[in-house]
C-alpha positions in Angstrom: 39.8 10.5 -4.3 37.6 7.7 -3.1 34.4 6.6 -4.8 32.6 6.0 -1.6 33.3 6.8 2.1 31.1 5.4 4.8 31.0 7.2 8.2 29.8 5.3 11.3 30.8 2.8 13.9 32.0 -0.7 13.1 30.5 -3.2 15.4 31.1 -6.6 16.9 27.8 -8.5 16.6 26.6 -11.7 18.3 23.8 -13.1 16.2 21.2 -15.7 17.3 18.8 -17.3 15.0 17.0 -20.7 14.5 19.0 -20.9 11.3 22.4 -20.5 13.0 23.6 -23.6 14.8 26.4 -21.9 16.8 26.6 -18.2 17.5 30.0 -16.4 17.6 31.1 -12.8 17.5 31.3 -11.4 14.0 32.4 -8.2 12.3 29.4 -5.9 11.7 28.2 -2.4 11.3 27.1 -0.4 8.3 30.7 0.5 7.2 31.4 -3.2 6.8 28.5 -4.1 4.6 28.3 -0.8 2.6 32.0 -0.9 1.8 32.2 -4.5 0.8 29.1 -4.4 -1.4 30.5 -1.3 -3.2 34.0 -2.7 -3.5 32.7 -5.9 -5.2 31.4 -3.6 -7.9 34.7 -2.0 -8.4 34.4 1.1 -6.2 37.3 2.5 -4.3 36.1 2.6 -0.7 37.1 4.0 2.6 35.7 4.2 6.2 35.7 6.9 8.9 35.0 5.1 12.1 36.1 4.7 15.8 36.6 1.4 17.7 37.9 0.3 21.1 41.0 -1.5 22.1 39.0 -4.8 21.9 38.6 -4.5 18.1 40.3 -7.6 16.8 43.3 -7.1 14.7 42.2 -9.9 12.4 39.1 -7.8 11.5 41.4 -5.0 10.4 43.6 -7.3 8.3 40.5 -8.9 6.7 39.1 -5.6 5.7 42.4 -4.5 4.3 42.7 -7.8 2.4 39.3 -6.9 0.9 40.6 -3.5 -0.2 38.7 -1.4 2.3 40.8 1.7 3.1 41.1 2.2 6.9 43.1 5.4 7.0 40.0 7.0 8.8 39.8 4.3 11.5 40.7 5.4 15.0 41.3 3.0 17.8 40.7 4.2 21.4 42.7 1.9 23.5 40.8 2.4 26.8 37.4 2.2 25.2 35.1 -0.6 24.0 34.0 -1.2 20.4 30.2 -0.9 19.8 28.7 -4.3 20.3 25.2 -5.6 19.5 23.3 -8.7 20.4 20.9 -9.6 17.6 18.1 -12.2 18.2 15.9 -13.3 15.2 12.6 -14.8 16.1 9.3 -15.4 14.4 8.0 -12.0 15.6 11.0 -10.2 14.2 14.4 -9.0 15.3 15.4 -8.0 18.9 18.4 -5.7 19.1 20.4 -5.0 22.3 23.3 -2.6 22.7 26.0 -4.2 24.9 28.8 -1.7 24.5 29.2 1.7 22.8 32.4 3.2 21.3 33.2 6.9 21.7 31.4 9.3 19.3 32.9 10.4 16.0 33.8 14.1 16.2 34.4 16.6 13.4 38.2 16.4 14.1 38.0 12.7 13.4 37.1 13.4 9.8 40.0 14.4 7.6 39.7 17.9 6.1 41.6 16.5 3.1 39.1 13.7 2.5 37.8 13.6 -1.1 34.9 11.4 -2.2 32.4 11.1 -5.0 29.9 10.0 -2.4 29.8 9.9 1.4 27.3 7.6 3.2 26.4 8.7 6.7 25.5 5.6 8.7 25.1 6.0 12.5 24.0 3.0 14.4 23.8 4.4 18.0 23.7 8.2 17.7 27.5 8.5 17.4 27.4 11.4 14.9 26.4 15.0 15.5 25.2 17.8 13.3 28.7 19.3 13.2 30.0 16.1 11.7 27.3 16.1 9.0 28.0 19.8 8.3 31.7 19.0 7.7 30.9 16.0 5.5 28.6 18.1 3.4 31.6 20.2 2.3 33.7 17.2 1.3 31.4 15.7 -1.4 28.8 16.4 -4.0 26.7 13.4 -3.0 25.8 13.0 0.7 23.8 9.9 1.5 22.1 9.0 4.8 20.8 6.0 6.7 19.2 7.5 9.8 18.7 4.3 11.8 21.2 5.4 14.6 19.3 8.7 15.0 15.9 7.1 15.7 17.1 4.2 18.0 16.3 4.6 21.7 17.9 2.4 24.3 16.6 1.4 27.7 18.8 0.6 30.7 19.4 -2.9 29.4 20.3 -1.6 26.0 17.2 -2.9 24.3 16.3 -0.9 21.2 13.1 0.7 20.1 12.3 3.3 17.5 11.6 6.8 18.7 11.3 10.4 17.5 14.4 11.9 15.8 15.4 15.0 17.8 17.3 16.7 14.9 15.6 16.1 11.5 17.1 19.3 10.2 20.1 17.2 9.2 17.9 16.1 6.3 18.5 19.6 4.8 22.0 18.3 4.0 21.1 15.0 2.4 20.9 14.1 -1.3 20.1 10.4 -1.0 18.0 8.9 1.8 17.7 5.3 2.7 15.9 3.5 5.6 13.5 0.8 6.4 9.7 1.5 6.1 9.4 1.6 9.9 12.3 4.0 10.2 11.0 6.4 7.6 7.8 6.7 9.7 9.8 7.3 12.9 12.0 10.0 11.1 9.0 11.9 9.8 6.4 11.2 12.5 4.0 10.2 9.7 2.3 6.9 9.3 1.3 7.4 5.7 4.2 6.3 3.6 3.6 8.6 0.6 3.3 11.7 2.9 6.5 10.6 4.7 8.4 10.4 1.4 7.2 13.8 0.3 8.2 15.3 3.7 11.8 14.0 3.3 11.9 15.2 -0.3 10.9 18.7 0.8 13.9 18.9 3.0 16.4 18.2 0.1 16.7 14.5 -0.9 16.3 13.8 -4.6 16.4 10.1 -4.1 14.7 8.1 -1.4 14.9 4.4 -0.8 12.7 2.5 1.7 13.7 -1.1 2.1 11.2 -3.8 2.9 13.4 -6.7 4.0 12.8 -9.8 1.9 10.0 -8.0 0.0 12.3 -5.7 -1.9 12.3 -1.9 -1.7 10.5 1.3 -2.9 12.5 3.9 -4.8 11.5 7.5 -5.2 13.0 9.9 -7.7 11.8 12.5 -10.3 8.4 12.6 -8.5 7.8 8.9 -9.2 7.7 5.8 -6.9 9.0 2.5 -8.2 8.5 -1.0 -6.7 11.8 -2.8 -6.7 11.4 -6.5 -6.4 13.6 -8.6 -4.1 16.1 -10.9 -5.8 15.7 -14.6 -5.1 18.5 -15.9 -2.8 19.7 -19.5 -3.0 19.2 -19.8 0.8 18.4 -17.3 3.6 20.6 -17.7 6.6 21.1 -14.3 8.1 19.5 -11.0 7.0 21.9 -8.8 9.0 23.4 -6.1 6.7 21.1 -6.6 3.8 19.9 -3.0 3.7 23.5 -1.8 4.0 24.6 -4.0 1.1 21.7 -2.5 -0.9 22.8 1.1 -0.5 26.5 0.3 -0.9 25.8 -1.3 -4.3 23.3 1.4 -5.2 25.8 4.2 -4.6 28.6 2.3 -6.4 26.4 2.4 -9.5 25.0 5.8 -9.0 28.3 7.6 -8.9 28.8 6.3 -12.5 25.7 8.3 -13.5 23.6 5.2 -14.0 19.8 5.1 -14.0 18.6 5.1 -10.3 16.1 2.3 -11.1 19.1 0.2 -12.4 21.1 1.2 -9.3 18.2 0.0 -7.1 18.1 -3.3 -8.9 21.8 -3.8 -8.4 21.2 -3.0 -4.7 18.5 -5.6 -4.4 20.9 -8.1 -6.1 23.7 -7.3 -3.7 21.3 -7.7 -0.7 20.3 -11.2 -2.0 23.8 -12.4 -1.7 24.6 -11.2 1.8 21.6 -13.1 3.3 23.1 -16.4 2.1 25.8 -16.4 4.8 26.4 -15.4 8.4 27.6 -11.8 8.8 29.7 -10.3 6.0 30.6 -13.7 4.6 28.9 -13.8 1.2 29.1 -11.1 -1.5 28.5 -11.7 -5.1 31.1 -10.8 -7.7 30.3 -8.0 -10.1 29.1 -10.3 -12.9 27.0 -12.4 -10.6 25.4 -9.3 -9.1 24.6 -7.8 -12.5 23.1 -11.1 -13.6 20.6 -11.1 -10.7 19.9 -7.4 -11.2 19.1 -7.8 -14.9 16.4 -10.3 -14.0 14.5 -7.6 -12.1 15.3 -4.8 -14.4 14.1 -6.6 -17.6 10.9 -7.7 -15.9 9.7 -4.2 -15.9 9.1 -2.2 -12.8 5.8 -1.2 -11.2 5.2 2.5 -10.8 3.3 3.7 -7.8 1.3 6.8 -7.4 3.0 9.4 -5.2 
């Protein structure tokens, strides 16, 4: 029995930013950041993913050293690992898909998998309805980040947000997490409160909308809460911050903790990851709790739904 299993593609990222002197390929993808953030809080984590023959063996060893179970990882020798080029500029982030690994099929998910929570995290539409249906039967808590379902790619691989072709998947989801822009793309609604209500009407009891360095908004029990961002010592690379947030959130939530506290821990975890390049900096449990307490004890602003 795992505490948390993340399903989606690992990636090899090339990140360019004015704050990064030299760019080099780095391990990425939601499974990386979600798993490591949860593991730092004591969760037993695993990944179901698919990579190509070019996936470095040192990445595999590094993940294992950090106690991420890779029994669900499949390597396709004659295929390429999903690769992204990320450029951070004043106007925001530009994302370009360079290579794409084969899709994850239902048969790639072990029927014997047991998990307290499963987080579905596609990055380039690598998961189908059939996979989601199978995952639903393997856990009591199914979480989703839909970013890979609303990303559209042109011939050069450049990414833009577009309409989700199969939002019925939301009927399977207990916990939903995305950025503010993505929640609007998912629902087709520009009004945030209406978008939250639409997702809630499908099934989700908890909805998290991340706002980058401005924190997040949490919905549960018909209430909206403004979750402040934790102050980082330095901001070098924001890649993976949202994934670290939900990884930490879920690690706390499966212990039946208050969702507001879980979100504060998520914010704290995200504040560490931005202090390094790629998955280099994760706070230890005590450090993460210390930052989370600062937000939690300040009191949280409730918003009108």
